[in-house]
N, C-alpha and C positions, 0 to 999 in steps of 0.2 A: 315696650316688650313685656309679654306676660311674665308673671313672677316665676322665680326659680322653683322647680318642684322640690318638695320637702320630704317626700316618701321615697324609699328605695325603688318601688315600682315606677314612680314618676321619673326618677333620675334614669332608670333603665330605658324607659320609653323615650325620654329626651335624647339619650345617647344613640338609641336606635334610629331616631329621626335624623340626627346629625350625620350618622353613617350613610343613611339613605340619601340625604342631601349631597354629601360628598360624592357619591356615585353618580348622581344626576348631573351635578355641576361639572364633574370630570368628563362625562360623556357628551353633554349638550353645550357646555360653556355657560357663562353667567347670563348673557343676554337672552339666549333661547330657552333656558331652563324655566319651568313653570312649577308652581306649587302642586298642581295636579299630578305632575310627573313624580314628585317626591312622595306624595300620598300613595300613588300606585306602587312605587319602589318599596315603600315601607309597609305596604298592605294595611293602611289605616285610612279612616274616613277624613275628608277635608276638615270637618269640624274638629276631629281629634288633632290634626296637624296644627290648626290655628289656635288650639288651646296652649300650644307650646311656642309657636312662632307666628308673629302677626303678618309677616310677608317674607318673600324670598331674600330680601336684603338682610333681615335679621337672622335668618337661617344661615346664609352664607357668611355673615360676620362671625357666627359661632364656629363654622367650619374652619375659617381662616384663623380665628383666635387659637383654636386647638392646634392647628398646624404650625402657627407661629411659635407657640411655646415649645413644640417638639424641635423645630429648627434651631431655636435659641439654645436648647439643652444639648442638641447634637453637635453644635459648633464649639465644643469645649475640648481641649486636649487633656486627656487623663493619663496617657502612657508616656508622654514626653513633657519634661519640665521646661516651662517657658523661660525660666531664668538661665538654665545651663544649656538648653537645646532649643532656642527659639525657632530655628528652621524646621526641626522635626515637629514642634508643637503647632506651627502654622500649617504644615501639611496635614497633620491629624485633624485639626479644627476645621480646615476647609474641606477635607474629605468627608467629615461627618455631615456638614451642611449640604454639600453637593450630592452626597449619596441619598439623603432624605429628600432633597429637592427632586432628584431624578425619579425616585419612587413615587413622588406626588406631582409629577410634571404636568399632568392634565389639570389638576386643581390649580396649580400655580399659573398655568396659562389662562384659566378662567379668572383668576384673581387679577392678573394684569389687565385683562379685558374689563373687569368690573371697575378697576381703578381709573379707567379712561372714560367711564360713563357715570360714575357716582363719586361725589366728593368724599363721602364717608370712607370709601376704600382707598382713596388717595391719602387720607389722613392715617389710616391703618398701615398702609405701605410705608409712609414716612416714619411712623412710630416704630415699626419693626426694624427699619434700618438704624434708627437712632439708638435703640437698645443695644444693638451689636456694636455700634460706634462708641457709645459711652463706656461699655465694658472693656473694649480693647484699649481705648485711650487711657482709662484709669489704670489698667494693668501695665501698659507701656511706661507710664510715669512711675508707678509704684515699684515695679520690678527692675526697670532699666534706667529710670531717671530721665527718660526722653520726653520732652515737651515741645520741641521744635524740630521740623523736618524741612530742609531746603529753605530755611529762613522764614517759615510760616508755622502757624499753630499745628501741632501734631494731630489735632482732631480733624482738621480739614483734610490732611493727608489720609487719615483713616477713612473718612467719608468717601474719598475718591477710590480707595481700595474696595470698600464695601459696594460701591456702585459698580465697579468692575466685575466683582463676583456675581452680583445680581444679573447684570446683563449677559455675562458669559454663561451663567446657568440657563437663562432664558433662551439664548441662541443655541446652545449645545444640547439642551434637554427638552425644554418646553416646545421649541420649534425645530426639533431634530430633523423632521421630515424636509425642512428647507435647507439644511446644512449639507455641504458637499460630501462629508463623510462622518461616520459615527465617532463620537468622542467618549472614551470610557472615563469613569469617575476617577480612577487613580491618576490618569494622565492630566485630567482637568485640575485635580487637587495639586499636583506637582507644579503645574504651570502657574496657577494663580498664587500659590504659596511662594514661588520663586520671586514673583513681582512684589509681594508683600515684604519679603525678606530684604530684597535690594532697596526698597523704599525706606525701611526703618533701620537697617543694620549695616548698610554699606555706605561709604562716602561717595 
């Protein structure tokens, strides 16, 4: 991958290209997107585009890296204390994740498509999930002393919950046109948080 830009102008150009790429991937999907489409969207020459990204895989990886960090930051409860109000904290954290996922559902649909055709994106997808799982597992043990769920490691239970949220978000938002009825973010957050809470805080 080309070196990171070192000047403010270079960083602004790179950000502009990432935004253009995000629009193209959201519109066309990963497989059908072309670097020429991104160059046209960004109003830049192909040579200018390739100075920053060597191919569409590298460009999409940057789009997803940016979105991944935003999803990670969004899925934190700030108004509800996980120690004293775990149910409220779970609703808030899931609402943050699902809301941002819904806003970026076209990019996330392209990401799932990419993960099925490129090993690199399979690895990114796994890393994204593992960051969330590691953070929650650590908080669960630190705040509530929970290390086992249903006779097994709490991390495995957390992973199952994370997979549930991923798939629910994909079905309800990324593939909303195939769903029988629209699901709003608040309803989605309450449903998945209820399952999280029953898994970890009820016998």
